N, C-alpha and C positions, 0 to 999 in steps of 0.2 A: 849867929842867929839868921842873918841874911842868907847864908849859904843853905841852911836848912829850908828856908822858905823856897829858895830857888829849887832845891831838890824835890820838895813836896809838889811844887807847881809843875816841875818837869814830869814827875811820876804821874800826876793827875792828867797832864796833857797826853802822856804816852798811853795811859789806860784808856783815855777817851778815844785816841786813835785806834787802839786795838779793838775797843768795843765797836767803833764805827766800822772797822774792817770785818769783824765777825758778823755784825748785823747785815752788812751788804752781802757777805757770802751766804748767810742763811737765807736772805731774801732771794738771791739767785738760785740757790738749791731748791727752795720752795717753788719758785717759778718753773724750774726745770721739771720737778716732779708733777706739777700741775699740767705742764705741756705734755709730758709722757702719758699721764692719765687720760688727758683729752684724746691723744692719738690712739691709745688702746681702746677707749670707748668708741672712737670713730671706726676702728678696724672691726670691733665686735659688731657694731651696727651694720657695717658693710657686709660682713660675713653672714649675719642673720638675714640681711636682705637678699644676698645671693642664694642662700639656702631656701628661702621662701620662694624665690623666682624658680629655682630648680624643681621644688615640689609642685609649684603651680604648673610648670611645663610638663612634668611627668603626669600629673592629674589630667591635664588637657590632652596629652597623647593617649592615655588610657581611655579617656572619654571618647576621643575620636575613633579609637579602635573598637570600642563597644558600639558606637554609632554605625561604623562600617559593618560589623557583624550583624547588628540588628537589621540594617538595610538589606544585607545579603539574605538573612533569614526571611525577611518580609518578601523579598523577590522569589525565593524558593517556595514559600508558602503560596504566593500568588500563582506561580507556575503550577504547583501541585493542585491548587484549586481549579485552575483551568483544565488540567488533565482529568481531574475527577468529574468535572462538569461534562467533558467530552465522553468519558466512559459512561456516565449516567445516561447521556443521550443515546449512546450506542446500545446500552442495556434496555432502555425504553423502546428503542426501535426493534430490537430483537424480540422483546416481549410482545410488541404489536404483531410482528411477523409470526410468532408462535401462536398467538391467538387466532390469527387468520388461518394458519395451517390447521390448527385444531378444529376450527369451524369447517374447513374443507374436508378434513378427514371424517368428521361426523356426518357430513352430507354424503360422502362416498360410502361410508359404512351403511348408512340407511339404504342407499341404492344397491349395495352389495347384498344386503338382506333380502330386498325385494327380488333381486336377480336369483338368489339361491332358492327362494320359494318357487319362482317360476321354473327354474331348472329342475327342482325336485318334482314338480307337477308334470313337466314334459317327460322326464325320465320315467316316472311311474306309468304314464300313458304308453311310452315306447316299449317298456318292459312287458306290459300287458299285451300289446300288439305282437311282440316277438313270441311270447309264450303261446298266444292263440295260433299264430302261423305255424310254429314248430310242433305244436301238439304236446309240449312237455309241461309237467307240473312246475310249480314255483320252486319246490325243494330241489327237484332234479336239475333245473336250470342253474340254480344258485350253486349246487355242488359242482357242476361241470365248469362254471365260471371260476369258482375258487380254485379248482385243481389247475386250470389253465394259468390262472394268476400266480399260483405257487410255483409252477414250472418257470414262468417268465421271471419272477422275482429271484428264484434260485440261480438261474443263468446270469441274470444281471448282477446279482451280488457277487457271484464267483468272478465275473469279468472285472467288476470294480475292485475286488480284493487283489486280483492279479495286477491290475494297473497300479493300484496303490503300493503294492509290494515292489514292483519295478521302479516306481518313482522314488520310494524310500531308499532302495538300494543305490540308485543313481545319486540321490542326494547325500547318502552316507559316504559313497565313494568320493564325491566331490569335496565334502567336508574333511574327510580323512586326508585327501591329497593336499587340501589347503592348509590343514593343521601341520602336516609334515613339512610342507614347503616353507611355512612361516617359521617353524622351529629350526629347520636346516639353514635358512637364510640368515638367522641370527648368530650362527656359529662360524667363527673364522679362526681355526687353530692350526698352527704350523705342524706339518707332519714330520716326525723325527724317526729315522730308521737307524738300526744298529745291527752289527753282525755278531757272530759267536766267537770272533777272534779279535785280538788287539795286538798292536805292534809297539815295540819299544826300540828307540834308536840307541845304538851303542857307538862309542867313540871310534873304536878300531877293532880289528880282528883279535887282538890280544885280550880285549875285554871279554869277548865270547869265551875264550879259554878260562878266564878267571871266573866267569859265571858258571861254567861247567864244573870247575874245581878238580882237584886231584881225585882221579877215579870216579868223577861225577858226583862227589858228595855235596857240593854246593847246589847244583841243580836239583838233586834229589831232595835236599832239605827244603828248598823253595817250593817244589811241587807238593811235598807232603804238608808243609805248613799252610799253603793256600788252597790245596785241592784242585790244582789245574795241571795242564800239560804245557810244558815249554818246548818250543821247536827251535832249535839252533841249527840251521842248515847253511848252505853255501850262499844264501842271499846276503849281500854285503851290507853291513851296518844295521841289521834288523834282527830282532829276536821276537818270535811270535808267541803270544799267550793264548791258549785255546781252552775254553770251558763253556759249557752251556749255561752255567750259573753266572749271571752277569756280576753279582756282588763279589764272588770269588775272583772273577777275571779282573775286576777293577782293583781289588786288593793286591793281586799279583802284579798288575801293571804299575801301580804307584810304588809298590815296594821295590820292584826291579829298577824303576827310574831312580829312586833314592839310593839304592845300592850302587848303581852305575855312577851316579854323581859323586857319592862319597868315596868310592874306590875300595872300601874295606868290605870284602866279601868272604865270609866263612859261616859255617852253620849257626854259631851262636849269634853272630850279627844278623843273619837272615831271620831267625826267630824273633829277635828284638824289633827289627824294622817291620816285620809282618804284623806283630801285635800292635805296634804303634799305629800302623796304617789302618788296621781293622777298627781301632778306636776312632780314628778320624772318619772313617766311612760310616760308622754307627752314628756319630754326631751329625754328619752330613745328612744321613737318612732322617734323623729327628728334625733338623732344621727344615729340610725339604717338606716334610709332612706338615709342620706348623705353617709354613708359607702357603701351601696349597689350601689348607683349611681356612686360613685367614682370607685368601682371595675368594673362596667360595662362600665364606660366612657360615661355615658349618659348626654348630655349637656342640659342646659336651661329647667329645669322642674319646673313648678309652685309650690309655697309653699303648696298649698292645695293638689296637687297630691303627693308631697313629704310626707306629713303627712299621707295620705292614704296608701302609700307604706310602711311606717313604721308600721302602724297598722296591716298590713297583717302578721307581726311577731306573733301576738297574735290571729290569726284566723286559724282554721283548717277545712278541708273538707274531710270527710271519713278518719280521722286520719292523713291526709297529711298536713303539715304546709304550709300555703298559700304563705308565703314569699319565702320559699325554692322552692315551685312549680313555682312561678312567675319567679324567677331567672333561674330555669332550662328551662322553656319555652322560656325565652329570649335567652339563649345560643343556644337552639335547633333551634329557628327561625332564628337566625343570621347564623348558620351553613348551614341551608337549603337554605337561600337566597344566600349565597356564592356559593353553589353548582349550583344554577340556574342563576348565574351571575346577581343577583339583588343587591339592596343596603342593606348590612348586618346591618348597624346602624339603618335604618328605621325598618327593620324586628325585630331587638332586642328591639326597643322601643315598637312596637306593642305587642310582646310577654310579655314584662315586665308589661305592663298596661292592659293586656286582662282581668284580674280578679280584677281590681281596685275597681269595684263596691261592692265587698264583704266586703270592709272596711266600707261601708255606708248602706248596704241593711237592717241592723237592725234599722236604723234611718229614712230611706225614703221609700216611697211606690214604688213598682216595683221590678222586678228581677234585679240581679246584672249586667247583660249585659246592660239593659236600664239605670240603675242608673250610671254605670261607663261611658257609652257613653255620657250621658248628661253632666256629670262633665267634661270629656275631651273636649267636644264641648265648654263649657263655658270658660275654661281656654285657649282656642285657639290652641288645638292640631291639627295636620294635618288631613285631611279627611280620609287618609288611616288608621291612628291610631284609629279614632273614629269608623270607620266601622269595624275594626278588633275587637274592644271591643264589639260592638253591635251584631255582627254576629257569634261569635265563638261558639254559641249553636244553630245556625240555625234559630234564631228568625227573622232575617231580611236577605235579599239577600246580598251576598258577592260581593263587588264592585271592588275589586282589588286582585291581586295575593298575596299581603301581608296578607290579611284577611284569605285566604286559608292556607298560611304558618302558621299563628298563630293558626288556628284551628288544623292543623296537629300536631304542636309541643305540643299543649295542650293535645291532645289525647295520644301522645307518653309518655308524662310525667305522665299522670294519669293512664295509663294502663300498664306501665312496671312493672315487678315483684318487689314487696316490696314497691311500691310507696304508695299504700293505703291499709290499713289493715282491712277495713270493710269486713266481711265474707259474703259469699253468703246467709247463713242462716239468718243473721240479715237483709240483704238487702231485702230478700223475705218477712220476717216478717213485715218490715216497709211498703212495698207496699201492703201486704194483710191487714194490719191495716188501711191503707188509703182507700182501696176499701171497707172495712167493715163499716167504718164511713159513706161513701156515701150511701151504700145499706141500712143503717138504717133509711134513710129519707123516708117519705111516698111518694109513687108514683114512686120511682126509680126501674127500672128493672135490669140494668146492670151498672157496674162502672169499668173503666179500668185506672190504673195508668201507665203513659207513661213518657218518657224522664227521666228515673231514679227517678221517683217520683216528678218531678218538675211540672207535669201537670196531672190533673184528669179529665177524660171525662166520663160524666154521661148520660146514656140513660134513659129517663122517659117514662111512659105510656101516650100516647097522649090523651087517653079517660079519664084519671084521673087528668092530669096536663095540665092546660091551658097555653097560652103564658105568661100571667101575673104571673101565679103561678110558671112558670119556673124560673123567676127572684128571687122570694122568696126562691125557692128550692136551687138555687146556693148560695144565701147568707147564708141560714141555714147550708149548708154543709161547707162553708168557716168558719163560726163561730165554728162549732164542731171541725174542724181541728185545729183551733187556740187554742181551750181550751184543746184538748186531745193530741196533738203532739208537740214535740220540733223539729224544723227543721231550716236550714239556708235559708236566702232569703225569697222567697215566693212560693206558690203553686198556679198554675192557675187552676181554676175550670170552666169547660165548660159543660153546660147542653144542651143536644141535644133532641129536641122534634120533632118527625117526624110523619106525618099522612100518612098511606099507605092504599090504597083502592084496593082491588083485586076482580075481576069478571071473570067468566069463560064463554066462548062462546061454546055452545053445538049444 
């Protein structure tokens, strides 16, 4: 029994100790939670206070900014008010001055009226005195005075018109020179010259034999495929490609370089390389045209015209590269149109396309102005552009100012120093050769090469050449020129047969 009591008492004591420990731990935990809550509340209070301080600082900064802006605006308004006051004072002073001048003008007008009245009275008295002394009636004197006045006015007006015309011509000449000088000074394009031949370097003399081939079959195949002449002579390490058509010459030169580098030269390989090179040249022509049109900012150009523009890269005239010439003429025409207050873009288009026919005059009949104008008309170019192309050599009348501008720009580009390298001696020799060919035909008396060799006028003996024979004579001269001369475009042959009858009256 006593053991049970001790056990119960121990259990009660242990439970009390456990309860005491749990109560203490719970109290500690509650105190910790309360401290954590106080810390968090304090942090929230501090954060809210910081946020309030930030908002207050921001509001104060914004208010200071507004105060500064208002202060600046007030200062500007004050200055504006001072300026307006000064202007108002100036206007008031000017009004007072105008009132004073109006008053003076009124007084002067009154004096002038009185003076006129006195002048008329004195003039009437003087007229009566003159009529009385001369013994003429009033009507006769007035008629004589009017006739004399008409003569003086006629002479004076003629002199004034002459002086005005001379002054206008001088002013027009000065303005023209100024416009041309301004337009020319804005152009700085490098001159590029080319010849009608190209050279290809070969490795050794054995390569020349391979280019010729057995019985000349390789060189004949290359000449036939490219339409050029190959000159393989004793010049060491060089083969000359000759052709007036620069596109064909470039195709032949590149093809020959590829064949020499590859080493396989036979007719089949020649045709394959030439066709590949021709495609490369065509692509180069298209890319060149796109580049030029992009540089000049020329919109909406037909694909056929673009290809012709690119082909001008391989065409020369008197040693001047035609694409460079066309670009230069375009810039000049645009500058001239700007000086004359016209449309620069339209003038630039006329200048760029003025020689477009030179890309086709080897393939079509007619001079390059006619060929180019017909192509431009077919692709829908504006009438001003078509007429500029057709008339820039004077073959047809110029129908717009843009045609005149294109012709002027063409002349400037072709005649400036260094643009064309053709010497006077070669030029004279070519014209003399042309005239010699015509004089070698039976019945021809005189021949004159005009328009820089583009036209040949032939005078025949009317007693030896009939009208029907004149046609045959023109054809014969044209055939001889085609066989003996190399020239760009076409040469117009005009045969003139004239019958003159002379009789003397004695």
